[in-house]
C-alpha positions in Angstrom: -45.2 14.3 42.4 -45.0 15.8 45.9 -41.8 13.8 46.5 -40.2 14.9 43.2 -41.1 18.5 44.0 -39.5 18.3 47.4 -36.4 16.7 46.0 -36.0 19.4 43.5 -36.5 22.1 46.1 -33.8 20.5 48.3 -31.5 20.2 45.3 -31.8 23.9 44.6 -31.1 24.7 48.3 -28.0 22.5 48.3 -26.8 23.8 45.0 -26.9 27.4 46.4 -24.7 26.5 49.4 -22.5 23.7 48.2 -19.5 25.9 47.1 -19.1 27.4 50.6 -19.7 24.0 52.4 -17.3 22.0 50.2 -14.5 24.6 50.1 -12.2 22.7 52.5 -12.7 19.5 50.6 -11.7 21.2 47.4 -8.6 22.5 49.0 -7.6 19.0 50.0 -8.2 17.7 46.5 -6.1 20.5 45.0 -3.3 19.6 47.5 -3.4 15.9 46.4 -3.3 16.8 42.7 -0.2 19.0 43.4 1.4 16.2 45.4 0.7 13.8 42.5 2.5 16.2 40.1 5.6 16.1 42.3 5.5 12.3 42.5 5.1 12.0 38.7 8.4 13.9 38.2 10.3 11.1 39.9 10.1 9.1 36.7 9.1 11.7 34.1 10.9 14.9 35.2 13.8 14.7 32.7 11.6 13.9 29.8 9.1 16.7 30.6 12.0 19.2 30.9 13.4 18.1 27.6 10.1 18.7 25.9 9.7 22.1 27.6 13.2 23.2 26.4 12.2 22.1 22.9 9.1 24.3 23.0 11.1 27.3 24.4 13.6 27.0 21.6 11.0 26.8 18.9 9.2 29.8 20.3 12.4 31.9 20.5 13.5 30.9 17.0 10.0 31.7 15.6 10.1 35.1 17.1 13.5 35.6 15.5 12.1 34.5 12.1 9.1 36.7 12.4 11.2 39.7 13.2 13.3 39.0 10.1 10.2 38.5 8.0 8.8 41.9 9.1 11.9 43.6 7.9 11.6 42.1 4.5 10.9 44.5 1.6 8.5 42.0 0.1 6.2 40.7 3.0 4.7 37.2 2.3 1.2 36.2 3.1 2.2 32.6 3.1 4.9 33.3 5.7 2.3 35.1 7.8 -0.1 32.2 7.8 2.7 29.7 8.5 3.8 31.9 11.4 0.2 31.7 12.7 0.3 27.9 12.4 3.6 27.7 14.3 2.3 30.0 17.0 -0.8 27.8 17.5 1.4 24.7 17.6 3.6 26.3 20.3 0.5 27.1 22.4 -0.8 23.6 22.0 2.5 22.0 22.8 2.5 24.1 26.0 -1.0 22.9 26.9 0.0 19.3 26.2 3.1 19.7 28.3 1.0 21.0 31.2 -1.5 18.2 30.9 1.3 15.6 30.9 3.0 17.3 33.9 -0.3 17.1 35.8 -1.0 13.4 34.8 -3.6 13.8 32.1 -2.2 12.0 29.1 -5.5 11.3 27.4 -6.3 15.0 27.3 -2.9 15.6 25.9 -3.4 12.9 23.3 -6.6 14.6 22.2 -4.8 17.9 21.6 -2.2 16.1 19.4 -4.9 15.6 16.9 -5.2 19.4 16.4 -1.4 19.7 16.2 -1.5 17.1 13.4 -4.1 19.0 11.5 -2.1 22.2 11.8 1.1 20.4 10.6 -0.8 19.0 7.6 -2.1 22.4 6.7 1.3 24.0 7.1 2.9 21.3 5.0 0.3 21.6 2.3 0.4 25.4 2.0 4.2 25.3 2.1 4.4 22.7 -0.7 1.8 24.4 -2.9 3.8 27.6 -2.6 7.0 25.9 -3.5 5.5 24.2 -6.5 3.6 27.1 -7.9 5.6 30.1 -6.6 2.2 31.9 -6.1 0.6 33.2 -2.9 -2.8 32.4 -4.2 -3.1 29.4 -1.7 -2.7 31.9 1.2 -5.3 34.2 -0.2 -7.7 31.3 -0.7 -7.0 30.0 2.8 -7.9 33.4 4.4 -10.9 33.8 2.1 -12.2 30.4 3.0 -12.1 31.5 6.7 -14.7 34.2 5.8 -16.9 31.6 4.1 -16.7 29.4 7.3 -17.7 32.5 9.4 -20.9 32.7 7.4 -21.7 29.0 7.8 -21.1 29.4 11.6 -23.4 32.4 11.6 -26.2 30.5 10.0 -25.9 27.8 12.7 -25.9 30.4 15.4 -29.0 32.1 14.0 -30.9 28.8 14.2 -30.1 28.3 17.9 -29.7 31.7 19.3 -33.2 32.0 20.8 -33.0 28.6 22.4 -29.7 29.4 23.9 -30.9 32.8 25.2 -28.8 35.0 22.9 -29.8 37.8 20.6 -29.5 36.8 17.0 -27.2 38.6 14.6 -28.8 41.5 12.9 -29.9 41.4 9.3 -27.1 43.8 8.4 -24.5 41.6 10.0 -25.8 38.5 8.2 -25.9 40.4 4.9 -22.3 41.4 5.2 -21.2 37.8 6.0 -23.3 36.4 3.1 -22.0 38.9 0.6 -18.4 38.2 1.6 -18.9 34.5 1.3 -20.7 34.9 -2.1 -17.9 37.2 -3.4 -15.3 34.5 -2.6 -17.4 31.8 -4.3 -17.5 34.0 -7.4 -13.8 34.5 -7.3 -12.7 30.9 -6.6 -15.6 28.8 -7.8 -19.1 27.8 -6.8 -18.1 25.0 -4.4 -15.6 27.2 -2.6 -17.8 27.8 0.4 -18.9 24.1 0.7 -16.0 21.8 1.5 -13.7 22.3 4.5 -10.6 22.0 2.3 -11.9 23.8 -0.8 -9.1 26.4 -0.3 -6.7 23.8 -1.7 -8.9 22.5 -4.5 -7.1 21.8 -7.8 -3.9 23.4 -6.6 -0.6 21.7 -7.4 -2.4 18.5 -8.6 -4.8 18.2 -5.6 -8.4 17.0 -6.3 -11.2 19.3 -7.1 -12.9 18.3 -3.9 -9.9 17.4 -1.6 -10.4 15.5 1.6 -8.1 15.6 4.6 -6.5 12.3 3.6 -5.5 14.0 0.3 -3.8 16.8 2.2 -2.0 14.3 4.5 -0.6 12.5 1.5 0.3 15.7 -0.3 2.2 17.0 2.8 3.9 13.7 3.2 2.3 13.0 6.6 -0.1 10.1 5.6 2.1 7.7 7.6 0.9 9.5 10.8 -2.8 8.6 10.1 -2.7 5.8 12.7 -1.9 8.4 15.5 -4.5 10.7 14.1 -7.2 8.0 14.1 -6.2 7.0 17.6 -6.5 10.5 19.1 -9.7 11.0 17.1 -11.5 8.4 19.1 -11.1 10.5 22.2 -12.3 13.7 20.4 -15.4 12.0 19.0 -16.1 9.9 22.1 -16.9 6.9 19.9 -17.1 3.3 21.2 -13.4 2.8 20.9 -12.8 5.8 23.3 -14.5 3.8 26.1 -11.8 1.2 26.0 -9.0 3.8 25.7 -10.2 5.3 29.0 -9.8 2.0 30.9 -6.6 1.0 32.7 -5.6 -2.4 34.0 -3.7 -2.6 37.3 -3.3 -5.6 39.5 -5.7 -7.6 37.4 -8.6 -5.1 37.6 -9.7 -2.7 34.8 -10.8 0.7 36.0 -12.3 3.7 34.3 -9.9 6.6 34.4 -11.5 9.7 36.0 -8.4 11.6 37.1 -4.6 11.5 37.1 -2.3 8.7 36.0 1.5 8.3 35.7 1.4 6.1 32.5 0.8 6.7 28.8 2.7 10.0 28.6 5.2 8.9 26.0 3.0 8.8 22.8 1.3 12.2 23.1 4.7 13.8 24.0 6.4 12.3 20.9 3.5 13.3 18.6 3.4 16.8 19.9 7.2 17.3 19.5 7.1 15.9 16.0 4.4 18.1 14.8 5.9 21.2 16.5 9.1 20.5 14.6 7.3 20.1 11.3 5.5 23.4 11.7 8.7 25.2 12.4 10.4 23.6 9.4 7.5 24.6 7.2 7.8 28.2 8.4 11.5 28.6 7.9 12.0 26.7 4.7 9.0 27.9 2.5 9.3 31.5 1.6 12.5 33.2 2.5 15.9 31.6 1.9 16.9 29.7 5.0 19.5 31.8 7.0 22.4 30.1 8.8 20.5 30.6 12.1 17.4 28.7 10.7 19.5 25.8 9.6 21.2 25.6 13.0 17.9 25.8 14.9 16.3 23.1 12.7 19.2 20.8 13.6 18.9 21.7 17.3 15.1 21.1 17.3 15.5 17.7 15.5 18.1 16.7 18.0 15.9 17.7 20.9 12.9 16.0 19.3 14.8 12.7 19.3 16.1 13.2 22.8 12.6 14.0 24.1 11.2 10.8 22.4 13.9 8.7 23.9 13.5 10.2 27.4 9.8 9.6 27.4 10.1 6.0 26.3 12.7 5.4 29.0 10.5 6.9 31.6 7.5 4.8 30.5 9.7 1.7 30.8 10.8 2.7 34.3 7.2 3.2 35.4 6.1 -0.2 34.1 9.2 -1.8 35.6 8.5 -0.3 39.0 4.9 -1.6 38.8 6.0 -5.1 38.0 8.5 -5.0 40.9 5.8 -3.7 43.3 3.4 -6.5 42.3 6.1 -9.1 42.5 7.1 -8.0 46.1 3.4 -8.0 47.2 2.9 -11.5 45.6 5.6 -12.9 47.9 3.3 -11.9 50.7 0.2 -13.3 49.1 -1.0 -9.8 48.1 -1.5 -7.7 45.0 -2.1 -3.9 44.6 -5.6 -3.1 43.5 -6.2 0.4 42.0 -9.4 0.7 44.1 -8.9 -1.3 47.3 -5.1 -1.0 47.7 -3.3 -4.1 49.0 -5.6 -7.1 48.8 -5.1 -10.9 49.0 -4.2 -12.6 45.7 -7.2 -14.2 44.1 
């Protein structure tokens, strides 16, 4: 016990000084990460720039649409929600672009899962509105958010003391509960239960819809493979362990930092879902203006160009790796991701 106590004491002492002592090392690590970003652009620069231009155009066009929507004499709640979806998709696309630029494609792939969920919700709400002509789906969606707030509050109350937080007051909990109960009275007993109850029984959807039902309804069920793939990383299941391993020079390594491969898929998935959100926004409520039609065509063209550029970059990287290993093999060597140039086995 004395040894354990001493080790803990030393750990506390080191922990209180480590930031100051390791500062120079952190600066060196930051410089190396920046250098990696510059090297990564040798193969991926054009593709990354194309994706960024796509994001910029969608953001500018969305602002133009929002301005026109605000000037409408009949403001639409559906349009407002779709605008929120598109704004979130733009932000996520920027985050994905930043992760890809820095060499973190698996982090980017994880975020594409969220983009897919946004695109599915946008497509579902847009289609329900088109088929029913009613904004009830938008009202239900916002009301369901208040039900979720009450569920979150209940969870928080259970763990507040353990986490060192003050619990919500009885008055705050009462207001949240009454709001949730009121929406359940309006939209049905199970409204506060399921995560997709806001879409229940609308436009032919099931009484207890699942996400797969929304995907099919929105016409995006063909993307389920991508969604499942990115979900492994989100949930950290057994499949995620293998996805985080890379093979180079005959050795598998666990990825803990940057890499210059695997950028193409998350980029394409992000661009596709950003395009879908923008189309849902501009085509659902107000008649499409000539500007909207033009921009949709531009965005689709850039989406395809971005996908092609990323695939070509991926092929160049893989080709360069094969050439490197072939040249080293002539000298009886191979490049190992840990030990560098080593003799062939």
